[in-house]
N, C-alpha and C positions, 0 to 999 in steps of 0.2 A: 635358934636365932630367929627372934621374931620379926617378920617383916623381909628376911632374906630370902633370896630367889635362888632354887638351885639351878645348876649349870645344867643344860641337856647333855646327856651322854650319847655319843653317838657310835653305834654298833656296826660292824660291817666296813666295807670300803668306803672311803672318802672320793676316790676318784676311779674311773673307770677308763681304761686305755683301749681302744679298740684299733685292732691291726686288719684291715682288709689284704687278703693276699690270695695269689693264683699262682701256683708253682714258684715259690719263693725260698725252697729249700737251701740255696746256696748264699742268699743274702739275711736270712731271716736270723740265724745265729749272732750275726754280728749285731741287729737291733736289739735282740732279746738281751745280749751281754750289757748294753747300754742302758736297756730299761732297768735290769737288775741292779746296775750301778746307781741309777738315778734313784730307785726305791732304797736303797742303802742310805741314800742321802737326805731322803725325804724327811721331814720333821716330824712324821705320825708314823715312820716305818714303812719298810716294804710290804707288810699285811694291809696297809691301807689303800694299796693300789691293787684295783682287779685287772688283770689283764686278758682281754677277750681276743682270740683270732678268729677274725669271719673269713673262713676256708670258702673260697669260691669255686667249688667244683675242682680243686687241683689235683692233678695226677700222679705228683710226684710226692715226696716225704714230707711236705710242708706243715700238714694236720700232725703227724706223728712226732714231728720236732716241737712242735708249740706245745703238745701236751707233755713231753717229756721235760719242758721247762717249766711246768707248772701253768700255763696259759689255759683258760677255758676255751674249748673250740667250740664254734658255732657254724654248723654247715649251711651254705647258702647256695643252692643251686642255680639259681639265675645268674648267667654270666655277664654281670655289668657292675663296674665299681660301685655305683650308687647303690645297688642292691646289697652288695657285701657290706657295704657302710651303714646303711639302715638295718639290715640282718642282725649285725655286732649291737649295734645300738639299742636296738629292742630288747637286747637280753642282758643290758649292763645294768647293775643294782646300785651304782653310787650317785650321789646328786651332783657329781661334776663329771662330764663327758668329755673326752680328748680323743683325737684320732692322729694316727700316725702311720706312713705307708712301710711296708716291709722292706723297702731299699733304703730307708733313712737310719739315721742314730739319733737319739736323744740326748740332750746335754745333762751331765749330772746333776744339774740345778733345776731341770725342768719342772718337775712334781711341785717344788717349794715356790717356783715363780707362777704356776698355775694356781697353787693356793692363793 
């Protein structure tokens, strides 16, 4: 087609979700279940959401649980919430960046609303 522009194809994640966490093994599974459900509802599919756990020097199974659920674990040794958030954000690869605390849950339509 003459004069028609091609749509840009986006590869990789559309949204990076950073979870700063310190010793959250008890509450993290609940959050990750809600993130998985929201990913299933996301119009671009769960593969369009990159989930990063910014492990803030946890001494429990927080990082292990996150990795087993498909999260990318970023180790942040400086024990401050701001350092954990920033450390996770530096590793994010998507054009949209969101944060959620490990003791929260996300609504099933969260990613669609953010989009």
